[in-house]
SERO-4910 file (N, C-alpha, C, O; in steps of 0.05 Angstrom, whole numbers):
BEGIN
 pado doro    nc1    nc2    nc3   cac1   cac2   cac3    cc1    cc2    cc3    oc1    oc2    oc3
  Unk    A     16    -24      0      0      0      0     17     25      0     10     45    -13
  Unk    A     40     24     14     58     47     15     68     54    -12     70     77    -20
  Unk    A     76     33    -28     86     38    -55     65     50    -72     71     68    -88
  Unk    A     40     41    -69     18     52    -84     14     82    -78      8     98    -96
  Unk    A     16     90    -53     13    118    -45     35    135    -58     29    157    -67
  Unk    A     59    125    -58     82    141    -67     83    142    -98     93    162   -109
  Unk    A     73    123   -111     75    121   -140     47    123   -153     43    112   -175
  Unk    A     28    137   -140      1    138   -151     -1    151   -178    -17    142   -195
  Unk    A     15    171   -183     14    184   -210     25    165   -231     14    164   -253
  Unk    A     46    151   -225     57    132   -244     37    110   -250     34    102   -273
  Unk    A     25    100   -229      4     79   -233    -19     90   -249    -30     77   -266
  Unk    A    -27    115   -243    -48    128   -259    -41    132   -288    -58    128   -305
  Unk    A    -16    138   -293     -7    141   -321     -9    114   -335    -19    113   -358
  Unk    A      0     93   -322     -1     67   -335    -30     57   -338    -37     47   -359
  Unk    A    -46     61   -318    -74     52   -320    -89     68   -342   -104     56   -357
  Unk    A    -86     94   -342    -99    110   -363    -88    104   -391   -103    103   -410
  Unk    A    -62    100   -392    -50     94   -418    -59     66   -428    -64     63   -452
  Unk    A    -60     47   -410    -69     20   -419    -99     21   -426   -108      7   -444
  Unk    A   -114     37   -412   -142     41   -419   -145     52   -447   -162     44   -463
  Unk    A   -128     71   -453   -128     84   -480   -120     63   -501   -133     62   -522
  Unk    A   -100     47   -496    -92     26   -515   -115      6   -518   -121     -3   -540
  Unk    A   -128     -1   -496   -151    -19   -497   -173     -8   -515   -185    -22   -531
  Unk    A   -178     19   -512   -199     32   -528   -191     33   -557   -208     30   -575
  Unk    A   -166     37   -563   -157     38   -590   -157     10   -603   -161      7   -627
  Unk    A   -151    -10   -587   -150    -38   -597   -177    -50   -602   -180    -69   -618
  Unk    A   -197    -40   -588   -224    -53   -591   -234    -53   -619   -244    -74   -628
  Unk    A   -234    -31   -634   -243    -33   -662   -227    -53   -679   -238    -67   -696
  Unk    A   -201    -54   -674   -184    -73   -688   -192   -102   -681   -192   -120   -698
  Unk    A   -198   -106   -656   -207   -133   -647   -233   -141   -661   -236   -164   -669
  Unk    A   -251   -122   -664   -276   -128   -678   -272   -134   -707   -285   -152   -719
  Unk    A   -253   -120   -720   -247   -125   -748   -235   -153   -751   -244   -169   -769
  Unk    A   -216   -160   -735   -204   -186   -736   -224   -208   -730   -225   -229   -743
  Unk    A   -241   -203   -710   -261   -223   -702   -281   -227   -724   -290   -250   -728
  Unk    A   -289   -206   -738   -308   -209   -759   -297   -225   -782   -312   -238   -797
  Unk    A   -272   -224   -786   -260   -240   -807   -258   -269   -799   -260   -287   -815
  Unk    A   -255   -274   -772   -253   -302   -763   -280   -315   -759   -283   -339   -766
  Unk    A   -300   -301   -749   -326   -312   -744   -346   -295   -759   -353   -273   -751
  Unk    A   -356   -305   -780   -375   -291   -797   -402   -287   -783   -414   -306   -773
  Unk    A   -411   -262   -783   -438   -255   -774   -443   -260   -744   -466   -261   -736
  Unk    A   -423   -262   -727   -427   -265   -699   -414   -242   -684   -390   -237   -688
  Unk    A   -429   -229   -667   -419   -204   -654   -413   -209   -624   -420   -191   -608
  Unk    A   -401   -231   -617   -395   -235   -589   -368   -225   -582   -348   -229   -597
  Unk    A   -366   -212   -559   -340   -201   -549   -334   -217   -524   -352   -221   -508
  Unk    A   -309   -225   -520   -303   -240   -496   -309   -223   -471   -305   -199   -470
  Unk    A   -319   -237   -450   -327   -223   -425   -302   -210   -413   -305   -188   -402
  Unk    A   -279   -223   -414   -255   -211   -401   -248   -185   -415   -237   -167   -402
  Unk    A   -253   -182   -441   -247   -158   -455   -265   -135   -447   -256   -112   -443
  Unk    A   -291   -141   -443   -310   -121   -433   -303   -113   -404   -307    -90   -397
  Unk    A   -294   -132   -388   -288   -126   -360   -263   -108   -357   -260    -96   -335
  Unk    A   -246   -107   -377   -223    -90   -374   -230    -60   -370   -215    -46   -356
  Unk    A   -252    -51   -381   -261    -24   -377   -264    -18   -347   -254      2   -337
  Unk    A   -279    -35   -334   -284    -32   -305   -258    -35   -289   -254    -20   -270
  Unk    A   -242    -54   -297   -216    -58   -283   -199    -32   -284   -189    -24   -264
  Unk    A   -196    -21   -308   -181      4   -311   -193     27   -296   -179     44   -285
  Unk    A   -220     28   -295   -234     49   -281   -228     47   -251   -224     68   -238
  Unk    A   -228     23   -240   -223     19   -211   -194     27   -205   -189     40   -185
  Unk    A   -175     17   -221   -147     23   -217   -143     54   -218   -129     65   -201
  Unk    A   -155     67   -237   -151     96   -240   -164    111   -216   -155    132   -208
  Unk    A   -186    100   -205   -199    112   -182   -179    113   -159   -175    134   -146
  Unk    A   -166     91   -153   -147     90   -131   -122    107   -136   -111    119   -118
  Unk    A   -113    107   -161    -90    124   -168    -97    154   -164    -80    169   -154
  Unk    A   -121    162   -171   -129    189   -167   -133    195   -137   -125    216   -127
  Unk    A   -145    176   -123   -149    179    -94   -122    186    -80   -121    204    -64
  Unk    A   -101    171    -86    -76    175    -73    -61    199    -84    -47    213    -69
  Unk    A    -64    205   -110    -51    229   -121    -63    254   -110    -48    273   -104
  Unk    A    -89    255   -106   -102    278    -95    -93    284    -66    -92    307    -58
  Unk    A    -87    263    -51    -78    266    -23    -51    280    -22    -44    292     -2
  Unk    A    -35    278    -43     -7    289    -41     -2    311    -61     21    319    -65
  Unk    A    -22    321    -74    -18    343    -93    -17    370    -79    -29    373    -58
  Unk    A     -2    388    -90      0    414    -78    -19    435    -90    -20    458    -80
  Unk    A    -33    427   -110    -51    446   -124    -81    437   -120    -88    414   -125
  Unk    A    -97    456   -112   -125    451   -108   -139    445   -134   -157    428   -136
  Unk    A   -132    460   -155   -145    456   -181   -140    428   -192   -156    417   -208
  Unk    A   -117    416   -185   -110    390   -195   -129    369   -184   -136    350   -197
  Unk    A   -137    372   -159   -156    354   -147   -182    354   -163   -193    333   -170
  Unk    A   -192    378   -168   -217    380   -184   -213    369   -212   -231    355   -222
  Unk    A   -191    375   -225   -186    365   -252   -185    335   -254   -196    323   -271
  Unk    A   -171    323   -235   -168    293   -235   -195    280   -230   -203    262   -245
  Unk    A   -210    289   -210   -236    277   -204   -256    282   -226   -272    264   -232
  Unk    A   -257    306   -237   -277    311   -258   -271    296   -283   -289    287   -297
  Unk    A   -246    292   -290   -238    277   -313   -245    247   -309   -255    234   -327
  Unk    A   -240    237   -284   -247    210   -278   -277    206   -279   -287    185   -290
  Unk    A   -292    225   -269   -322    223   -270   -332    223   -299   -349    207   -306
  Unk    A   -320    239   -316   -327    240   -344   -321    213   -357   -338    202   -372
  Unk    A   -298    201   -351   -291    175   -361   -310    153   -351   -319    136   -367
  Unk    A   -317    154   -326   -335    134   -315   -363    136   -327   -376    115   -331
  Unk    A   -373    160   -331   -399    164   -344   -399    152   -372   -418    138   -380
  Unk    A   -378    156   -387   -376    145   -414   -375    115   -413   -389    102   -429
  Unk    A   -360    103   -395   -358     74   -394   -384     62   -384   -393     42   -396
  Unk    A   -396     73   -364   -422     63   -354   -443     66   -375   -460     48   -379
  Unk    A   -444     88   -389   -463     92   -411   -459     72   -433   -478     63   -445
  Unk    A   -434     66   -439   -428     46   -459   -440     18   -452   -450      4   -469
  Unk    A   -439     12   -426   -450    -14   -417   -481    -13   -416   -494    -32   -425
  Unk    A   -492     10   -406   -521     12   -402   -536     22   -427   -560     18   -430
  Unk    A   -522     36   -444   -533     48   -469   -556     67   -463   -578     64   -475
  Unk    A   -552     86   -445   -572    105   -439   -576    125   -462   -599    131   -470
  Unk    A   -555    135   -473   -556    154   -495   -532    150   -513   -513    138   -506
  Unk    A   -535    161   -537   -514    156   -558   -491    176   -554   -494    200   -556
  Unk    A   -468    164   -550   -443    180   -548   -423    167   -568   -421    143   -569
  Unk    A   -410    184   -584   -391    172   -604   -369    156   -589   -360    164   -567
  Unk    A   -360    135   -602   -340    118   -590   -314    133   -584   -300    128   -565
  Unk    A   -308    153   -601   -283    168   -598   -284    187   -573   -263    197   -565
  Unk    A   -307    191   -561   -308    208   -537   -292    197   -514   -283    213   -497
  Unk    A   -287    172   -513   -273    160   -490   -243    168   -491   -230    166   -470
  Unk    A   -233    176   -514   -205    183   -516   -199    209   -502   -176    213   -492
  Unk    A   -218    227   -500   -214    253   -487   -207    250   -457   -187    260   -448
  Unk    A   -224    236   -441   -217    234   -413   -193    215   -408   -178    219   -389
  Unk    A   -189    195   -425   -166    177   -422   -140    193   -426   -122    191   -410
  Unk    A   -139    208   -447   -115    225   -452   -112    246   -431    -90    253   -422
  Unk    A   -135    257   -422   -135    277   -401   -123    267   -375   -107    280   -362
  Unk    A   -130    242   -367   -119    231   -343    -89    225   -346    -74    230   -327
  Unk    A    -81    216   -369    -52    212   -373    -37    238   -370    -17    240   -356
  Unk    A    -47    259   -383    -35    286   -382    -34    296   -353    -14    306   -343
  Unk    A    -57    294   -339    -59    305   -312    -41    291   -293    -29    303   -275
  Unk    A    -39    264   -295    -20    250   -278      9    257   -284     25    260   -265
  Unk    A     16    261   -309     43    270   -316     48    297   -304     69    302   -292
  Unk    A     29    315   -308     32    343   -298     35    343   -267     52    356   -256
  Unk    A     17    328   -254     17    327   -225     44    315   -215     54    324   -195
  Unk    A     53    295   -228     79    282   -220    102    301   -222    120    301   -205
  Unk    A    102    318   -243    124    336   -248    122    362   -232    143    372   -222
  Unk    A     99    374   -230     96    401   -220     80    404   -194     82    425   -181
  Unk    A     65    385   -186     46    389   -164     52    373   -139     35    371   -121
  Unk    A     75    360   -137     81    345   -113     91    363    -91    104    383    -96
  Unk    A     84    356    -67     92    371    -44    122    369    -40    134    348    -42
  Unk    A    135    392    -35    163    392    -29    169    387      0    190    376      7
  Unk    A    150    394     17    153    388     46    125    381     57    105    380     42
  Unk    A    124    375     82     99    367     95     79    389     98     56    384    104
  Unk    A     87    414     95     70    437    100     49    442     78     28    453     84
  Unk    A     54    433     54     36    440     32     13    421     29     -7    427     16
  Unk    A     15    397     40     -6    377     36    -26    377     59    -19    382     82
  Unk    A    -50    370     52    -71    369     72    -67    345     90    -70    346    114
  Unk    A    -60    322     78    -57    297     92    -27    292     95    -15    278     78
  Unk    A    -15    302    116     14    300    119     23    271    123     45    264    114
  Unk    A      7    255    136     15    227    141     17    211    115     33    192    114
  Unk    A      1    217     95      2    201     70     28    206     54     36    189     39
  Unk    A     40    229     57     65    235     43     88    222     57    107    214     43
  Unk    A     88    220     83    111    209     98    112    179     97    133    167    103
  Unk    A     90    165     91     90    136     92    106    124     69    107     99     67
***
């Protein structure tokens, strides 16, 4: 758990980046699958579950990054981008309304960028700038 707290931005970058790769690979998977199995539109359950898996990982990465960031606006940016991503993913599963498939790339890239930015510019230099001092020291 201590490693996760200290490397939350790095984990967030990897989780968001892998989510982006997953989103980019999905259309290619459908094309390959359509060539292999004519007229059948089944997607493996494990492939569909990756969306939720990446969403959960990114939730915890943001949770720990927010605890050690020095910028208030970064907290809002990370959580609002994650919320946008989760709405798109849940909507994709529930099909409440029509959203273009490409919309998922915006929050995914946003989370990658925000985690990179937070890692480089928004880390606390000492215990005085963070709200949760104990999470930085662990």
